C-alpha positions in Angstrom: 37.3 13.1 0.5 35.6 9.7 0.9 34.2 8.2 -2.4 30.6 7.5 -2.4 29.1 4.5 -3.8 27.6 4.0 -7.2 24.4 3.2 -5.5 24.4 6.6 -3.8 25.0 8.5 -7.1 22.0 6.9 -8.8 19.7 7.5 -6.0 17.1 10.2 -7.2 16.2 13.3 -5.2 12.5 13.2 -3.9 10.4 15.4 -6.2 8.2 15.9 -3.1 10.9 17.1 -0.7 13.7 18.5 -3.1 12.3 22.0 -3.0 12.2 22.1 0.8 15.3 24.4 1.0 13.6 26.9 -1.1 10.5 26.7 1.1 12.6 27.3 4.2 14.2 30.1 2.6 10.8 31.7 1.5 9.6 31.2 5.2 12.8 32.8 6.4 11.9 36.0 4.4 8.4 36.1 6.1 6.4 34.5 3.3 3.7 32.1 4.1 3.8 28.9 2.2 0.7 26.7 1.4 1.9 23.1 1.1 0.3 21.3 -1.6 3.4 19.3 -2.3 3.3 16.5 0.3 0.6 14.0 1.5 0.6 15.3 5.2 -2.9 15.5 6.2 -4.1 18.3 8.6 -6.8 16.0 9.7 -6.5 15.2 13.5 -5.3 11.7 14.5 -7.9 9.6 16.2 -8.5 10.4 19.9 -8.0 6.7 20.8 -4.6 6.7 19.4 -3.6 10.0 21.1 -5.1 8.9 24.4 -3.1 5.6 24.0 0.1 7.7 23.8 -0.7 9.6 26.8 -1.6 6.5 28.9 1.5 4.5 28.1 2.8 3.0 31.3 5.7 0.9 30.5 8.8 0.6 32.5 11.0 -0.7 29.8 10.5 0.3 26.0 11.7 -3.2 24.9 12.2 -4.8 21.4 8.9 -5.8 19.7 8.7 -9.1 17.9 10.2 -9.0 14.5 6.9 -9.8 12.8 5.1 -7.4 15.0 3.5 -7.8 18.4 0.6 -10.2 18.5 -1.8 -7.6 20.1 -1.4 -5.4 17.0 -1.5 -8.3 14.5 -4.8 -9.5 16.0 -6.1 -6.1 15.5 -4.9 -6.2 11.7 -6.6 -9.7 11.5 -9.8 -8.2 12.8 -9.7 -5.4 10.4 -9.0 -7.5 7.3 -11.7 -9.8 8.4 -14.1 -6.8 8.3 -12.9 -6.2 4.6 -14.2 -9.8 3.8 -10.7 -11.5 4.1 -11.8 -13.9 6.7 -9.1 -16.6 5.8 -6.2 -14.2 6.9 -4.7 -14.9 10.4 -1.9 -13.1 12.3 0.5 -15.3 10.4 -0.2 -13.5 7.3 1.0 -10.2 8.6 4.5 -8.7 9.0 4.5 -5.3 10.8 6.9 -2.8 9.3 8.2 0.6 9.9 5.8 2.3 7.7 4.6 1.0 4.2 8.0 2.0 2.9 9.7 -0.8 4.8 7.1 -3.3 3.6 7.7 -2.4 0.0 11.6 -2.7 0.6 10.9 -6.2 2.0 8.9 -7.2 -1.0 11.5 -6.1 -3.4 14.3 -7.6 -1.4 12.4 -10.9 -1.5 11.8 -11.1 -5.2 14.7 -9.3 -6.8 18.3 -9.7 -7.4 20.6 -7.1 -9.0 19.7 -6.3 -12.5 16.0 -7.7 -12.1 13.0 -5.7 -13.3 9.9 -4.3 -11.9 7.1 -3.0 -14.1 5.0 -0.1 -12.9 2.3 2.0 -14.6 3.3 5.5 -14.6 3.2 8.1 -13.3 3.9 6.3 -10.0 4.9 7.1 -6.3 8.3 8.7 -6.8 9.9 6.7 -3.9 9.5 3.6 -6.0 12.5 4.8 -7.8 14.4 5.1 -4.7 13.5 1.8 -3.4 14.4 0.0 -6.6 17.7 1.9 -7.2 18.8 1.1 -3.6 18.9 -2.6 -4.4 20.1 -2.5 -8.1 16.6 -3.2 -9.6 15.4 -1.6 -12.9 11.9 0.1 -13.3 10.2 -0.7 -16.4 7.5 1.9 -17.1 4.2 1.5 -18.8 2.8 5.1 -19.4 -0.7 6.1 -18.7 -2.0 9.5 -19.9 -3.8 12.4 -18.3 -6.4 12.2 -21.2 -7.6 9.0 -19.9 -7.6 10.0 -16.3 -4.5 7.7 -15.8 -6.4 4.6 -16.5 -4.4 1.2 -16.4 -2.7 1.0 -20.0 -3.6 -2.0 -22.1 -2.6 -5.4 -21.0 -0.8 -5.9 -24.2 1.6 -3.0 -23.3 2.4 -4.8 -20.2 3.1 -8.1 -21.9 5.4 -6.2 -24.2 7.5 -5.2 -21.2 8.0 -8.7 -19.6 11.3 -10.3 -19.9 13.1 -13.1 -18.2 14.2 -10.5 -15.7 10.8 -9.3 -14.7 9.9 -10.3 -11.1 6.8 -8.1 -10.5 4.2 -5.4 -11.2 3.6 -2.8 -8.8 0.3 -0.9 -8.7 -0.9 1.7 -6.2 -4.7 1.4 -5.7 -5.9 4.1 -5.3 -3.0 5.8 -6.8 -0.3 8.3 -5.7 0.1 10.6 -7.6 -3.0 10.3 -9.7 -5.8 9.4 -7.3 -6.8 6.8 -10.1 -8.9 3.9 -8.8 -8.3 0.7 -10.7 -11.4 -1.4 -11.6 -12.0 -5.0 -10.8 -11.7 -5.7 -14.6 -8.2 -4.1 -14.7 -7.0 -5.9 -11.7 -8.3 -9.2 -13.0 -6.2 -8.8 -16.1 -3.2 -8.1 -14.0 -3.9 -11.3 -11.9 -4.1 -13.3 -15.1 -0.7 -11.8 -16.2 0.8 -12.8 -12.8 -0.2 -16.5 -13.4 0.9 -16.6 -17.1 4.3 -15.2 -16.6 4.8 -16.5 -12.9 5.4 -13.1 -11.5 4.1 -11.3 -8.4 1.6 -8.4 -8.1 2.8 -6.0 -5.4 -0.3 -3.9 -4.6 0.2 -0.8 -2.5 -3.1 -0.1 -0.9 -2.3 2.4 1.8 -5.1 4.8 0.6 -7.8 2.0 0.7 -10.3 3.7 2.8 -10.4 7.1 0.8 -12.3 6.5 -2.3 -15.2 8.6 -3.4 -18.4 8.9 -5.4 -19.8 5.6 -3.9 -17.0 3.5 -5.3 -15.3 0.7 -3.7 -11.6 -0.2 -3.6 -10.8 -3.5 -5.0 -7.9 -5.4 -3.3 -5.7 -7.9 -5.0 -6.6 -10.0 -2.0 -10.0 -10.6 -3.9 -8.3 -12.8 -6.4 -7.6 -15.9 -4.6 -6.1 -17.6 -7.6 -2.9 -15.5 -7.1 -2.5 -16.3 -3.4 1.1 -17.3 -4.2 1.6 -14.4 -6.5 0.5 -11.3 -4.6 1.8 -9.1 -1.6 -0.3 -6.3 -0.2 1.4 -3.1 1.1 -0.5 -1.4 3.8 0.1 1.5 6.1 -1.7 3.4 9.1 0.0 6.7 8.0 -2.8 8.0 5.7 -5.7 5.8 7.1 -5.6 7.7 10.6 -3.5 10.7 9.8 -0.6 9.3 11.6 2.4 9.6 9.3 4.9 10.1 12.1 4.1 6.9 13.8 5.7 4.8 11.0 3.5 1.6 11.3 2.6 -0.4 8.2 2.6 -4.1 7.2 3.2 -6.5 4.5 0.5 -9.0 3.8 0.6 -12.2 1.9 -1.2 -15.6 1.7 2.1 -17.1 0.4 4.1 -18.9 3.1 7.0 -18.9 0.8 7.1 -15.1 0.5 6.2 -14.5 4.1 9.0 -16.6 5.4 11.6 -15.1 3.2 10.3 -11.4 4.1 10.6 -12.6 7.9 14.5 -12.9 7.4 14.6 -9.2 6.5 12.2 -8.4 9.3 14.6 -10.2 11.7 17.6 -8.5 10.2 16.3 -5.1 11.1 15.3 -6.3 14.6 11.7 -4.9 15.1 9.2 -2.4 14.2 8.4 0.4 16.4 7.0 -0.6 19.8 5.1 2.6 20.6 3.9 3.0 17.0 2.1 -0.5 17.4 0.4 0.7 20.6 -1.0 3.6 18.9 -2.0 1.8 15.8 -3.8 -0.8 17.7 -5.8 1.9 19.6 -6.5 3.7 16.3 -8.4 0.6 15.0 -10.8 0.6 17.8 -14.4 1.8 16.8 -12.9 3.7 13.8 -15.9 3.6 11.4 -17.2 7.0 12.3 -13.7 8.5 12.0 -13.1 7.0 8.5 -16.4 8.1 7.3 -16.1 11.7 8.4 -12.5 11.9 6.9 -13.8 10.5 3.5 -16.5 13.2 3.5 -14.1 15.8 4.2 -11.7 14.7 1.5 -14.5 14.4 -1.0 -15.5 18.0 -0.3 -11.9 19.1 -0.8 -11.4 17.2 -3.9 -14.5 18.5 -5.6 -13.4 22.1 -4.8 -9.9 21.8 -5.9 -10.6 20.1 -9.2 -13.4 22.6 -10.0 -11.1 25.6 -9.1 -8.1 24.2 -11.0 -10.0 23.6 -14.2 -11.3 27.1 -14.2 -7.7 28.4 -14.5 -7.0 28.9 -18.5 -4.8 26.3 -19.7 -5.0 23.9 -16.8 -6.2 20.4 -17.3 -6.9 18.2 -14.1 -9.0 15.0 -14.2 -11.2 14.0 -11.2 -9.4 11.5 -9.1 -11.5 8.6 -7.7 -9.5 8.1 -4.5 -6.4 8.9 -2.3 -6.0 12.7 -1.7 -3.9 13.6 -4.8 -4.5 14.8 -8.2 -2.1 15.5 -11.2 -2.7 18.8 -13.0 -1.2 19.9 -16.3 -0.2 23.5 -16.4 0.4 26.0 -19.1 4.1 26.2 -18.6 7.0 24.5 -20.4 8.9 23.3 -17.2 6.9 22.7 -14.0 10.2 22.1 -12.2 11.2 25.7 -13.0 7.8 27.0 -12.2 7.7 25.3 -8.8 11.1 26.6 -7.8 10.0 30.0 -9.1 7.0 30.0 -6.9 9.2 29.8 -3.8 12.0 32.0 -4.7 10.5 34.8 -6.7 6.7 34.9 -6.2 4.4 36.1 -3.5 1.0 37.7 -3.3 0.2 39.5 0.1 3.2 37.6 1.6 2.0 34.2 0.5 3.0 31.6 -2.0 2.2 27.9 -2.7 4.5 24.8 -2.9 3.7 22.0 -5.3 5.4 18.8 -6.3 6.6 18.8 -9.9 5.3 15.5 -11.6 8.6 14.9 -13.5 9.9 12.9 -10.6 6.8 10.6 -10.7 7.8 9.3 -14.3 10.8 7.1 -15.4 11.1 9.5 -18.2 10.9 13.1 -16.7 9.9 14.6 -20.0 6.5 12.9 -19.8 5.6 15.0 -16.8 7.5 18.2 -17.7 4.1 20.3 -17.6 2.4 18.5 -14.7 2.6 18.8 -11.0 1.0 16.6 -8.2 -1.2 18.6 -5.8 -2.3 17.0 -2.4 -5.8 18.2 -1.0 -4.6 17.9 2.6 -5.5 21.5 3.6 -8.9 22.8 4.7 -11.3 24.4 2.2 -10.2 28.2 2.8 -6.5 27.1 2.5 -7.3 25.2 -0.7 -9.2 28.3 -2.2 -6.4 30.5 -1.4 -3.7 28.2 -2.8 -5.6 27.8 -6.1 -5.9 31.7 -6.2 -2.2 32.1 -5.7 -1.5 29.4 -8.4 -3.7 31.4 -10.9 -2.0 34.7 -10.1 1.4 32.9 -10.3 0.8 31.5 -13.7 -0.2 34.7 -15.2 2.8 36.5 -13.8 5.2 33.6 -14.8 3.9 33.8 -18.5 4.7 37.4 -18.6 8.2 37.1 -17.3 
């Protein structure tokens, strides 16, 4: 048998997708599965994007430019100008195959084998995969459910910084917690970046979806770290077009941009058709964004209220994205999540959640927690929480 690499051996399984075989098996038995485990919205993609797909009239599906085609980058420039970043030009963007590739480029530009990246946890589970793939160590700074997963103290970050530290990654608003970082918290991170000559990688793919009259603060709002910041962006969640796989890396630093372009050229080009759809999605999108934000607000309010009514469940109210982390009255959420799919059903229905242990560098910290995505319509959310309540009672008595 061929021998696989050490790198392959240390790649973690996705906590979001590792239970998929059990979900498939449950469905094969005729059980309906409500998917709260993955951030795949049921919101319709903008009609402008769908119409653009139907109306593509190309004779050759050619390579796109490595940095992304100019028409789409002009659309990105216009979009970022609408956010107030009027100094950005098309040269500040590198179009990528989803936000994931943008993050891979950023890490590849900044890190060598054995270098370190600091991340407040819990964090997006695939950060583990991206860093493992290139031999980079994640150094976590724990936040807690009791504070709603607020940014840990700056002193805690400084304790973790070594001569191997290359960057701090933040996701704002956060996946998996939905936490929205304040200007004061981000200002402190900007000061750390300058003090220690490291980079802030800010994952801002959920920028549009913040609630309660709050506004997302971008790391682009701190011009003093122009040479020390990279923004990760994506159209996947903004326009409910995850399958299009279009994102971008944004930076004011020519040094970082030019280094990232080498990786962009090596992978040839981002998806041509995806850029056509993304360009169209940005046209006259204000009404779409507002309506989706209102829908997620209603779903969030319903989900958090119902979860906190279940005895023993603790769930802080997220300020953004479309996720929450809930603590359950179980000893092992991984076991419970698998049990839901293998052994539980109520009237032929069950629910699938993502165990939160995979969102921590130390799995024990998330052993009783799950991430829940409120990407289903209201009636499905109600039924899902009802199933969760029934299941917790049964599980406790087994």
